[in-house]
LOBA-284912 format. One record per residue: residue number from 1; chain; x, y, z of N, C-alpha, C in turn. Coordinates in nm, 4 decimals, always signed. Layout:
N
+-----+--------+----------+----------+----------+----------+----------+----------+----------+----------+----------+
| num | chaine |      nxx |      nyy |      nzz |     caxx |     cayy |     cazz |      cxx |      cyy |      czz |
+-----+--------+----------+----------+----------+----------+----------+----------+----------+----------+----------+
| NUM |      A |        X |        Y |        Z |        X |        Y |        Z |        X |        Y |        Z |
...
+-----+--------+----------+----------+----------+----------+----------+----------+----------+----------+----------+
END
This chain:
74
+-----+--------+----------+----------+----------+----------+----------+----------+----------+----------+----------+
| num | chaine |      nxx |      nyy |      nzz |     caxx |     cayy |     cazz |      cxx |      cyy |      czz |
+-----+--------+----------+----------+----------+----------+----------+----------+----------+----------+----------+
|   1 |      A |  +2.5485 |  +1.2082 |  +1.3664 |  +2.4741 |  +1.1473 |  +1.2590 |  +2.4058 |  +1.0205 |  +1.3114 |
|   2 |      A |  +2.2771 |  +1.0099 |  +1.2917 |  +2.2017 |  +0.8934 |  +1.3403 |  +2.2272 |  +0.7725 |  +1.2504 |
|   3 |      A |  +2.2392 |  +0.6580 |  +1.3139 |  +2.2590 |  +0.5341 |  +1.2378 |  +2.1271 |  +0.4919 |  +1.1743 |
|   4 |      A |  +2.1337 |  +0.4397 |  +1.0553 |  +2.0141 |  +0.3888 |  +0.9881 |  +1.9838 |  +0.2495 |  +1.0385 |
|   5 |      A |  +1.8557 |  +0.2214 |  +1.0589 |  +1.8152 |  +0.0875 |  +1.1005 |  +1.7969 |  +0.0021 |  +0.9761 |
|   6 |      A |  +1.8584 |  -0.1133 |  +0.9761 |  +1.8422 |  -0.2065 |  +0.8660 |  +1.7272 |  -0.3009 |  +0.8990 |
|   7 |      A |  +1.6640 |  -0.3556 |  +0.7969 |  +1.5514 |  -0.4459 |  +0.8179 |  +1.5911 |  -0.5608 |  +0.9088 |
|   8 |      A |  +1.7106 |  -0.6132 |  +0.8923 |  +1.7516 |  -0.7265 |  +0.9751 |  +1.7726 |  -0.6869 |  +1.1210 |
|   9 |      A |  +1.7771 |  -0.5560 |  +1.1510 |  +1.7952 |  -0.5088 |  +1.2876 |  +1.6630 |  -0.4915 |  +1.3622 |
|  10 |      A |  +1.5510 |  -0.5027 |  +1.2938 |  +1.4204 |  -0.4840 |  +1.3566 |  +1.3888 |  -0.6081 |  +1.4401 |
|  11 |      A |  +1.3540 |  -0.5879 |  +1.5688 |  +1.3183 |  -0.7047 |  +1.6515 |  +1.2029 |  -0.7826 |  +1.5893 |
|  12 |      A |  +1.2047 |  -0.9142 |  +1.6070 |  +1.1065 |  -1.0038 |  +1.5455 |  +0.9630 |  -0.9625 |  +1.5771 |
|  13 |      A |  +0.9347 |  -0.9271 |  +1.7042 |  +0.7965 |  -0.8916 |  +1.7394 |  +0.7536 |  -0.7631 |  +1.6692 |
|  14 |      A |  +0.8450 |  -0.6680 |  +1.6502 |  +0.8112 |  -0.5461 |  +1.5767 |  +0.7879 |  -0.5769 |  +1.4293 |
|  15 |      A |  +0.8689 |  -0.6656 |  +1.3750 |  +0.8524 |  -0.7048 |  +1.2348 |  +0.7154 |  -0.7677 |  +1.2125 |
|  16 |      A |  +0.6739 |  -0.8552 |  +1.3024 |  +0.5431 |  -0.9201 |  +1.2904 |  +0.4301 |  -0.8190 |  +1.3041 |
|  17 |      A |  +0.4448 |  -0.7249 |  +1.3958 |  +0.3423 |  -0.6219 |  +1.4129 |  +0.3357 |  -0.5325 |  +1.2884 |
|  18 |      A |  +0.4493 |  -0.4972 |  +1.2327 |  +0.4516 |  -0.4158 |  +1.1109 |  +0.3848 |  -0.4890 |  +0.9951 |
|  19 |      A |  +0.4108 |  -0.6193 |  +0.9824 |  +0.3460 |  -0.6985 |  +0.8774 |  +0.1947 |  -0.6987 |  +0.8955 |
|  20 |      A |  +0.1476 |  -0.7191 |  +1.0190 |  +0.0024 |  -0.7191 |  +1.0446 |  -0.0593 |  -0.5849 |  +1.0093 |
|  21 |      A |  +0.0077 |  -0.4767 |  +1.0472 |  -0.0453 |  -0.3429 |  +1.0158 |  -0.0515 |  -0.3201 |  +0.8650 |
|  22 |      A |  +0.0533 |  -0.3590 |  +0.7938 |  +0.0555 |  -0.3430 |  +0.6482 |  -0.0531 |  -0.4288 |  +0.5831 |
|  23 |      A |  -0.0698 |  -0.5531 |  +0.6311 |  -0.1745 |  -0.6408 |  +0.5773 |  -0.3124 |  -0.5816 |  +0.6036 |
|  24 |      A |  -0.3339 |  -0.5264 |  +0.7235 |  -0.4625 |  -0.4626 |  +0.7548 |  -0.4900 |  -0.3449 |  +0.6624 |
|  25 |      A |  -0.3863 |  -0.2642 |  +0.6361 |  -0.4031 |  -0.1493 |  +0.5466 |  -0.4361 |  -0.1955 |  +0.4048 |
|  26 |      A |  -0.3682 |  -0.2974 |  +0.3568 |  -0.3946 |  -0.3498 |  +0.2221 |  -0.5374 |  -0.4035 |  +0.2140 |
|  27 |      A |  -0.5804 |  -0.4795 |  +0.3152 |  -0.7182 |  -0.5315 |  +0.3160 |  -0.8195 |  -0.4176 |  +0.3143 |
|  28 |      A |  -0.7972 |  -0.3154 |  +0.3997 |  -0.8892 |  -0.2020 |  +0.4074 |  -0.8965 |  -0.1301 |  +0.2728 |
|  29 |      A |  -0.7798 |  -0.0987 |  +0.2161 |  -0.7787 |  -0.0262 |  +0.0890 |  -0.8439 |  -0.1090 |  -0.0217 |
|  30 |      A |  -0.8195 |  -0.2386 |  -0.0222 |  -0.8809 |  -0.3256 |  -0.1230 |  -1.0323 |  -0.3253 |  -0.1133 |
|  31 |      A |  -1.0843 |  -0.3395 |  +0.0079 |  -1.2303 |  -0.3409 |  +0.0270 |  -1.2922 |  -0.2043 |  +0.0008 |
|  32 |      A |  -1.2260 |  -0.0988 |  +0.0466 |  -1.2807 |  +0.0370 |  +0.0360 |  -1.2787 |  +0.0894 |  -0.1076 |
|  33 |      A |  -1.1645 |  +0.0726 |  -0.1757 |  -1.1474 |  +0.1371 |  -0.3054 |  -1.1593 |  +0.0440 |  -0.4249 |
|  34 |      A |  -1.1473 |  -0.0875 |  -0.4030 |  -1.1514 |  -0.1821 |  -0.5144 |  -1.2410 |  -0.3020 |  -0.4828 |
|  35 |      A |  -1.3658 |  -0.2787 |  -0.4412 |  -1.4539 |  -0.3902 |  -0.4047 |  -1.4877 |  -0.4813 |  -0.5231 |
|  36 |      A |  -1.4698 |  -0.4311 |  -0.6443 |  -1.5016 |  -0.5106 |  -0.7639 |  -1.3993 |  -0.6223 |  -0.7885 |
|  37 |      A |  -1.2861 |  -0.6183 |  -0.7194 |  -1.1829 |  -0.7207 |  -0.7367 |  -1.1974 |  -0.8227 |  -0.6238 |
|  38 |      A |  -1.2890 |  -0.9167 |  -0.6423 |  -1.3235 |  -1.0131 |  -0.5366 |  -1.2079 |  -1.1059 |  -0.5009 |
|  39 |      A |  -1.1221 |  -1.1388 |  -0.5948 |  -1.0135 |  -1.2335 |  -0.5699 |  -0.8909 |  -1.1666 |  -0.5085 |
|  40 |      A |  -0.8955 |  -1.0373 |  -0.4820 |  -0.7796 |  -0.9657 |  -0.4280 |  -0.7424 |  -1.0171 |  -0.2886 |
|  41 |      A |  -0.6148 |  -1.0403 |  -0.2675 |  -0.5623 |  -1.0831 |  -0.1381 |  -0.4308 |  -1.0116 |  -0.1127 |
|  42 |      A |  -0.4039 |  -0.9740 |  +0.0136 |  -0.2736 |  -0.9157 |  +0.0444 |  -0.1634 |  -1.0206 |  +0.0329 |
|  43 |      A |  -0.0438 |  -0.9763 |  +0.0021 |  +0.0722 |  -1.0655 |  -0.0057 |  +0.1242 |  -1.0869 |  +0.1366 |
|  44 |      A |  +0.0519 |  -1.1646 |  +0.2130 |  +0.0803 |  -1.1857 |  +0.3550 |  +0.2210 |  -1.2392 |  +0.3765 |
|  45 |      A |  +0.2871 |  -1.1839 |  +0.4784 |  +0.4200 |  -1.2295 |  +0.5161 |  +0.5320 |  -1.1701 |  +0.4325 |
|  46 |      A |  +0.4995 |  -1.0826 |  +0.3386 |  +0.5995 |  -1.0252 |  +0.2488 |  +0.5887 |  -0.8727 |  +0.2545 |
|  47 |      A |  +0.6712 |  -0.8084 |  +0.3384 |  +0.6606 |  -0.6639 |  +0.3577 |  +0.6807 |  -0.5878 |  +0.2276 |
|  48 |      A |  +0.7792 |  -0.6264 |  +0.1478 |  +0.8013 |  -0.5558 |  +0.0214 |  +0.6831 |  -0.5755 |  -0.0737 |
|  49 |      A |  +0.6240 |  -0.6935 |  -0.0743 |  +0.5055 |  -0.7179 |  -0.1561 |  +0.3880 |  -0.6334 |  -0.1105 |
|  50 |      A |  +0.3695 |  -0.6220 |  +0.0213 |  +0.2611 |  -0.5405 |  +0.0762 |  +0.2813 |  -0.3933 |  +0.0413 |
|  51 |      A |  +0.4042 |  -0.3454 |  +0.0559 |  +0.4321 |  -0.2059 |  +0.0222 |  +0.4103 |  -0.1805 |  -0.1267 |
|  52 |      A |  +0.4419 |  -0.2769 |  -0.2087 |  +0.4174 |  -0.2648 |  -0.3521 |  +0.2676 |  -0.2575 |  -0.3813 |
|  53 |      A |  +0.1885 |  -0.3413 |  -0.3131 |  +0.0435 |  -0.3367 |  -0.3313 |  -0.0121 |  -0.2011 |  -0.2894 |
|  54 |      A |  +0.0335 |  -0.1492 |  -0.1757 |  -0.0126 |  -0.0184 |  -0.1280 |  +0.0242 |  +0.0888 |  -0.2298 |
|  55 |      A |  +0.1474 |  +0.0857 |  -0.2774 |  +0.1934 |  +0.1833 |  -0.3762 |  +0.1088 |  +0.1775 |  -0.5029 |
|  56 |      A |  +0.0839 |  +0.0588 |  -0.5525 |  +0.0030 |  +0.0440 |  -0.6744 |  -0.1383 |  +0.0961 |  -0.6550 |
|  57 |      A |  -0.1976 |  +0.0690 |  -0.5393 |  -0.3340 |  +0.1178 |  -0.5143 |  -0.3366 |  +0.2695 |  -0.5066 |
|  58 |      A |  -0.2376 |  +0.3293 |  -0.4407 |  -0.2326 |  +0.4752 |  -0.4290 |  -0.2147 |  +0.5390 |  -0.5661 |
|  59 |      A |  -0.1264 |  +0.4823 |  -0.6480 |  -0.1049 |  +0.5360 |  -0.7826 |  -0.2342 |  +0.5294 |  -0.8638 |
|  60 |      A |  -0.3036 |  +0.4166 |  -0.8563 |  -0.4301 |  +0.4032 |  -0.9315 |  -0.5340 |  +0.5031 |  -0.8802 |
|  61 |      A |  -0.5448 |  +0.5184 |  -0.7491 |  -0.6396 |  +0.6152 |  -0.6930 |  -0.6062 |  +0.7569 |  -0.7391 |
|  62 |      A |  -0.4792 |  +0.7886 |  -0.7379 |  -0.4382 |  +0.9230 |  -0.7792 |  -0.4733 |  +0.9478 |  -0.9256 |
|  63 |      A |  -0.4503 |  +0.8478 |  -1.0084 |  -0.4853 |  +0.8619 |  -1.1509 |  -0.6348 |  +0.8798 |  -1.1691 |
|  64 |      A |  -0.7132 |  +0.8053 |  -1.0923 |  -0.8589 |  +0.8142 |  -1.1040 |  -0.9103 |  +0.9493 |  -1.0553 |
|  65 |      A |  -0.8395 |  +1.0108 |  -0.9611 |  -0.8836 |  +1.1389 |  -0.9059 |  -0.8309 |  +1.2586 |  -0.9837 |
|  66 |      A |  -0.7355 |  +1.2359 |  -1.0732 |  -0.6785 |  +1.3446 |  -1.1522 |  -0.7794 |  +1.3871 |  -1.2580 |
|  67 |      A |  -0.8091 |  +1.5139 |  -1.2582 |  -0.9052 |  +1.5679 |  -1.3546 |  -0.8283 |  +1.6376 |  -1.4650 |
|  68 |      A |  -0.8564 |  +1.6011 |  -1.5856 |  -0.7934 |  +1.6643 |  -1.7009 |  -0.8552 |  +1.8024 |  -1.7223 |
|  69 |      A |  -0.7705 |  +1.9049 |  -1.7431 |  -0.8262 |  +2.0373 |  -1.7729 |  -0.8922 |  +2.0363 |  -1.9110 |
|  70 |      A |  -0.9948 |  +2.1161 |  -1.9292 |  -1.0621 |  +2.1176 |  -2.0592 |  -0.9672 |  +2.1680 |  -2.1683 |
|  71 |      A |  -0.9784 |  +2.1088 |  -2.2870 |  -0.8939 |  +2.1523 |  -2.4002 |  -0.9447 |  +2.2851 |  -2.4526 |
|  72 |      A |  -0.8533 |  +2.3708 |  -2.4847 |  -0.8913 |  +2.5007 |  -2.5398 |  -0.9229 |  +2.6040 |  -2.4323 |
|  73 |      A |  -0.8900 |  +2.5760 |  -2.3089 |  -0.9140 |  +2.6725 |  -2.2011 |  -1.0499 |  +2.6550 |  -2.1375 |
|  74 |      A |  -1.0812 |  +2.7495 |  -2.0549 |  -1.2082 |  +2.7418 |  -1.9792 |  -1.3209 |  +2.8062 |  -2.0518 |
+-----+--------+----------+----------+----------+----------+----------+----------+----------+----------+----------+
END
């Protein structure tokens, strides 16, 4: 059975690189999909905050892309 890695076990340089990657993804998604929100900023330095922002953006995108079937059939 493989041991699970805990957040506190991640080497500092990997943690910093992961934060930069998450911040880059949040910035990209914000500019690409939500350009109308000019004041949007990533929660820099907070991995859980960044993951929450990514999750919220994905959920909103999914809702916007969901097409309701016509009522009463086709």
